[in-house]
N, C-alpha and C positions, 0 to 999 in steps of 0.2 A: 779272394771273395770281395770286390767294395760291399762297403753297406751306403742307402740311402738314408735322410731320414728325415721325412716330416713332421715340424714342433710347434706348439704355438705357445710363447711366450706373455704373462700377463702384467699387470704394473701392482695386483694383487687381486685379496677374490673379484670374481665375479667385474673384475676393474676393464682398462682397456688392452684388449685384444690384438697381437699378432700371430700371423702363422708365416711357415719361411720351410724353406727345403735347403739341405745340405748336402755333404758327403761326410760331412765333422763334426758333430754336434759338440761336442767338448768344447772346440776350437770356438766355435760359432758362436755358440749363447757364452765362451767367457770375451769374447770380443762384442757383442751386446753388453755384458756386465760392464766391463771396462767402458765406455763410450767409443769401441775404435767406429763403429758405423754409425756415418754419419745422418740421420734425416730420424722418420717414425718414432722407432725407438729409446730414442736419444732424448730427440724432446721430450715426451709423454712420460720420460719413467720406466718402459716394459723391460726390465728383465727378468724377471723367475720364469723358469718354465718347467710349465705347469701340465703339458702333456708333448708326448714325440710318438711316431709310432717306424718301425723298421723297411727297410724296401731295400730286396737285390737288387733290382731296376729300374734306371732313373726315372725311363719314361712313365711307369708306376707309381712314383713317391711326385713327379711332376704332377701326375694327373690328379692324383690326391690331392695335393696342396692348394692348387687350382679347386677342386668340387666343395673344398672347406670354406674355404675364401667366399663363395658363394651359400655359404647355407645360410638361414636364418642363424644370430643370436642364441635364441633359445638354443638350438644344437648344440651347437659351437659348447656352451655351456654343460651341456648334456652328456654332449663327450669325454670333455675334462672330467667331468666331477666320476665316473667311470671307470680312469685310472685311477684319480689321485681325489678322494673326496675333501682329505682335506687342506685342499691344493697345498700344497709341501714345492716346496722348490725342488724338484729330481735333478736341477744340478749338480747339488752338494752329494747327491747319493753317486750318479756318475762321476764324479772329478775323478773318483780311486779305481775306476774302474777303466781298463778298456775299449770302450766303447768309441 
């Protein structure tokens, strides 16, 4: 069964945020971390995986991504802190898993 992920990357705690969607979270975050994706995350050094959600339906994941992008910054920060109050890089925990 396919999985899709909505994720938020940060440059630092309360720093610059990037919201994306992917079907392979570990690969996609690695690409951001290694600078393989030119653009916003590379330019602003946004590579800490601060938050993610898992979906079975790609349309649902895309709808959620667009909704979060439209939120006020304060709401995005509250969402991150609800899952990850210490703003740890969640990639480190996931890299050893089959996510």
